C-alpha positions, 0 to 999 in steps of 0.5 A: 239504484235510481237515486245517488248517494251523498258521498260527502255526508257518507264519508264524514259520518263514517269518519266520525263513527271510526274516530269515536270507536277508536277513542273509546275502544277500551271502554266495556261497551265496545267489548274490545272489538277489533272490527265492527260488523254492520249487517242488514238482512232481507227486507222486513216491513215488520222490523221498523226499529232495528239498530242495523237499519238505523245505522245504514240510514244514518250513513247513507240515508238508504237501506241496503237489505242483505248487505254485509259491511265490515269496518276495520281498525285501520279505517277501511270499510268492506262492503259485500253486496250485490253488484247493483249495491256496490255500484251505488257506493262506487262514488264514495269509494272513489272520493274516500280520503283522510285515512278512510277507504271503501272496498267494494266486494260484489257478490260472486255466485260462482264460489258462493262468496268464498273469496270475499269471505276470506278477505273479510276474515283477514280484515277482522284479524288484522285489527286484533292485538297479537296473541289475543282473541279475534273479536268482532262487534256485532248486533247480536240481539237482531236476527239476520235473514238472507244468503249474504248475511247467513253465509258471512256468519257461518264463515266468521264462526268457522274462522274462530271470530268471536262476536260481542254486542255493541248496540249500546255503543252504537246507540250512544253514537247515534244519539248525537245529531248533526245539523242535517239530522236535527232539521229532519227531527224538526220537520217530524216535530212540526208534523206531530205538532200539526196533527195534534193541533188540527187532528186530535184536539179538533176532533176531541172538541167536536166529540165533547161539544156534540156530546158524541160517544166514541172509543179511545181506539177509534179516536186514535185510529183517526189520528193515525190516518191523519199522520199517514195522510197529512193532506187531511189537515191540508198539509202538503207533505208527500205520503211516502216521506211520513209514517207513524212512530206507533199507534197513538195512545188515548186514555181517559176514565181513570185507567192510565199507563204512562209507559211507552208501551201503553195502548189505546183500549176500546173503552169510551172516551170519558169527559174528565182527564184525557191523555194523548200521546202520538209520534210521527216520522219524517224520512225515518226520523222520529218526534213525539208529543204528549198532552193532558186535557181536562174537562171541568176539573176539580181544584186538586187536579188543577193544582196537580197539573200546575205542579207538573208543569213547573216540574217539567220546566225544571227538568227542561232547564237541567238538559244541558251539555256536560251534565249527567243524564241522571242529574235530571231525575235527581233534581226532579225528585228534590224539587218535589220533595221541597214543593209537593212531597206527597207527589214524589211517589207518583213521579214516573221512574224514567223521564224520557229517552233519546230518539231519532232514527230509533224511536226509543234508544234503550242506552240513553234513557233519562233514569237515575242509573244513566251517568252518561253526560249529555252533549250538544245536539242530543235529541230527547223525548222529555216525558214528565208524568205523575202516575195514579194520584189519589182523588178522594170524594172531597177532592172531586168537588167541582168535578161532577163527571169525575168517577175515578179514584186516581188520575194521571197527568203527563207532558212530553216534548221532543227537545234538542240539547243546546249550549244556550239551553234546551230547544223545544221542537213540539211547540203545542201549548201546555198552559192551563188556559189552553188545555182546560175545558169548562162545559156548560151546565156544570154548577161546580168548579173553583173560583180560580177556574172561572177567573182563568176562563174569563180571559177569553170571552169569545171562547176562542183558544189562542194556540190550542185552537179550540172553542171553550165554553165557560161555566155559566155560559148559556151558549145561545144567549138565552141563559139568564146565568150570563146576566150577572157577569154582563152586569158586572162588566157594564158596572166596571165600564161605567166606573172606568168612564167616570174615572176617564180611563176609557178614552171617551174624551179623546176626540181623535178616537185614538187611545192616549198612552198612560204615563205610569212607570211605577205603581207605588213609591215602594217601587222606586229605585233604591239609589233615589235620594231626597235632594238629588236628581236621578235618571232611571234609564230603564223606566225613562223617568227623571226623579226631580227633588221638590220640597225634599221629595223625589218626584218622578217625571216621564221623559215624555213631559220634558221639552228640552234640558239646558245648562246655563253658564255657571255663576259664583261657583254654582252650576245650573240645570234647567228642565223645560216641560211641555205645557198646556196652551203652548205650541208643542213643536214637531219634537213633542212625543205623540203622548204629550201632543194628545194630552199635555197634562203637566202644568209645570213650565220649568225647573231650575236646579243649582249645585256647587258640584257639577258632576251629577248635573252633567251626568243627568244632562247627558242621560236626559239627552240620551232618553230624548234621543231614544224617544225620538228614534222610537217614535220615528220608527213607529211612524215609519211602521204605521203604513206597514201591513201585517203579513201572513206567516210564510208557509214553508215547503215541507219537501226537499224540492224547494226552488232555490237560487244561491249566492245572490246579492239583495238590495236594499241591504240588511246590513252592509252587502247582503249575500244569501239565497232566495227560496220559493215556498208555498205562499211566498219567497224567503231570502236568507242571508249568510248570517241566517237573517231571513226576509219574507215577502208573500206572493199576495203582496207582490204587485209586479215582478221583473226578470232582467237577463244579462245581455252584457251591454246594459249591465253585468248582472242578472236581476229579479226585481219585486215591487210590493203592494205594501212596504215591508221592513228591511233592516230598520227601514220600510221598502216597497222595492226588493231586488236580488241579483248575481254577476253574470260576467266579470266586470274587469278592465284592461289596465295595460292599455295594450290593444289585443288582436281580434283573433287572440285565442285567449281573448276568444276563449275569454269571450266564449267563457263569458257567453257560457256563464251569462247563458247559464245564469240567465237560464237559472234565473228564468227557470226559477222565475217560472217555478215561482209563477207556478208556486204562486198559482198554487197559492191562488195568486197571479204572478207573471215576471215582466221582461224589459224591452232593450230596444225601446230603452232610453237614457235619462236621469230619473231622480232630481238628485241625479241631475248633478251626477254625471252617470246616466241611467237606462230606462226600459219599458216593459209590458206593465211598467217603465223601469230602471232596476239596474241603478239604486234607488230603483225607478218603477212606474206602473203604466196603469197608474200614469195619467199623462206624460209631458215633455219640456224644453223641446226645441231644435237648439236643445240636445236634451229634454225632460219628461214629466210623468203625471201619476193618477195619485198626483191628481188627488189632494196632497198628491205631490208632484209628477215624476221626472226623467231629465237629460233625455237625448232629444234627437235619439230617443224622443220620437221613439218614446212618443211612438211607444206612448201611442202604442200604450194609449198614454196621452202626451204633450210637449212644450218649450217651457218648463213649468212650475209643477207645484203651482200647476198641480194645485191649480189643476186639482182645484179646477173642477172643469179641467177635462171639459172644453168650456168655461162655466159661461159656455165659452170654449177652452182647451180640454184637459192637458191640451191646455199646456200646448195652448199656454205655450203657443200664447207665450210664443205669440207674446215673445214674437211681439216683443222680439225675444232674444230666444227666438230661433233664427231663419236658418234653423227654421229652414233646416227643420223644414227640410228635415220634415216637409210634412210637419211644415205643411201641417204647421202652415195649415195650423197657421192658416187656421189661426188666421181664419180664427182671427178673421172670425173674431173680427167679424164677431164684433166684440166690444171692448168690455168683452175683450177686457173680460176675456183678457183678464180670464186668460191672464188668470189661467196663465198666472204661476203656470210657467217657471221664472226662466224665459224659454226660447221660441219652439222649433217649427217641427212639432209632433202633436196628438 
């Protein structure tokens, strides 16, 4: 066979089957069988739900037609089949353990399997008790065709082996699902839910709104087509993995059947009560859902459905492990007896059944006769319905289209039994507002319906996904029936504005939170005393007694609380409030900052006992701490952009990387896996905490392979456009990595030989591991790129250029750290993603680069990166990379900047960048080469070099102690004669400029005016520390 067997899962489930059988072998449902026979006849597409096929799919996830399996009492599984099928199970035979064995018996055409039949008969007889009959558990209700099965049946009968029915026992075993099976049922439920929402409901709404005529069978056929081809509703699910559980059931017009065997007839769809049931299979696992929909319902129909919905939730609460199945039915009847006795006779006899590989497990029906206790992991189709509820003429008031004498309603969902409570897998809304449709032109209807419908004014359904037209809604806006409702809305708005509740008085345009914890004094906590301070921690309210009455004061109004020193055995507590006209300070809540409505400045309380005052003091401090934390979190999340929901890939071929370490961490060291889905990536930690970020939110992606020199990790790094919450903080940089080599250190100090075999093997092993990890990350990156392109996003992984990297410290706080970072250019950015915090500078956001402290006597220099955002108001200061080796890296960095077409300058002095950037932002002629009076000046960033040269002239005139000596100048001239010649030519040009200045004959007033302007331009640009004279060697752009 093309696909291999998951032998580990096969053996685990086979062991579970054997264990359950041995534990309950004495129960009647196993019939005293000494062996179990699992046969599968020739393949037949019509036999969709057969216990034999379900058992094979449960064990192997594959169907093996015309195969005989005998599970003996000692745990040995004998398999009689073709050589190809035996080869499929060969791996399981080799890996069998824990007392389980798998014996393969390939088909032998020479003796018509006589020898194989003899071995099977011996296996069955070995498990029989001495002297008793030989009994084999079989599926007698099923027919088995094919030479392999017919031959074994004849051999068993000839050997005197009796057969008993064990389908109920096997059904009970299959009703408990493991985690893998539950996941398959969940996927089937999601598919069913999507088809109902975007298939049936959407089509039903189109039929109703367009007043089309269609039959139940035609509508059901359209739903059937969508299940078999989910791409019709834009679901990316392989067609060969899904199929319909049964032909969908659509009913209306008063003719209803709530049995699983009901069918869609050829009657036309009626606009009254519409019932829909459908089920989908994903990899042979089933899910089912049923919903009721109502068009212009009368009051009795509405009340009946609400009773049904309450009954459904009651049944859902009773699905608990350890409880008998029949208890669900008994409690449902008791609930109706208490709440609606007239509806008890209408409830269906059964309330659902177990489902999974088999759509309906007859041994696990939710009925009053089933005393089986539920277990964690059981999956049920909980189906609660009321059949043939009478509807008299008086009851039809408000429902003009209701011609029926009786009606039925149903709610069914696929549910998993859990210790913490039943989990509903089909999540399509069943609330009244999402399933009730009020059409235009119907003058009847109850007031309660109208109130419910007014909640959605635009007619857009939330989860139901449908557009509902309200009673009295003219549709196109020309119906006068809408005027009374609009007039009421305008009157209510005017009334709110008169009371100041619409926020119109807020100049900032933001809504002010209303400080209202209690609607009425009757809602006060019972422990509030008239003359005692009390703090309600839940409502965040302090009850302060004033004139014997407890007055609730919100924690938002309290500025601080203090405890003055005791006096004469009395203890004090002072509460200070935010007041109008006073500065609120940064600790004031946003609510009080917008509307300080209280005018009480302070309250002082005195008591002979200090216990309660101390308690209130601590509680108020705790509430203020919570308030500050909450508002600080709100400020951090203010810049967050709500992401779209991650669309998970529906097949098993999801690109995945395992055992990754994520930074920043969720809580402590975060290890997990990264998956690429349809529209984004999901990191799932080992504690099952997911973190999603979409392709549309990724600005840059980097893949940094491990070369064994810079770092020992392989890294995937993502820079986001908008921050996302990681733990409790917002981050724009997300990284996953894994160790590619062992970062070990030889502590014995013994130098090993270069030809040591162990050393060579260790190096070879590390090279192999590094290559495998690099290839795995590279392959994952390419798959992510393809997935992003399918989502319409352009995502390319950038790889750093190691040969262009340089050492430096990219953060101010790193100056005191002895560790150096390694900065690497990429095609689109300058990064250091090896160290945390990460340093990522996109090249297209760089305005200019400036190098400081560049002179011959200095070994290092600093690099200032002026970003485009720094040029804006409140744009901050440039990014800094300190401690760059000037002799080793400076020329290489400058050459790279030239290739990237990024301008740069260099000076010997460090600048006061805060003052400089403020001056540049205020200079509207910064990039021009003339002043306002037309006089020439350096344009743009060339001004930095001009200012630096002016400082050199001043230091030369003053014989500065920081001037470089002649030997340094000679050495620099010897190093680069071309640069010295350029310097001489520049000096000559300066002298010629001085001569021209003298020839111009400027008077003293003009010279003083120019000097004042130069002093103004230079003021506050340079730092306080004087710089040495720059070296003769200089590279300019």
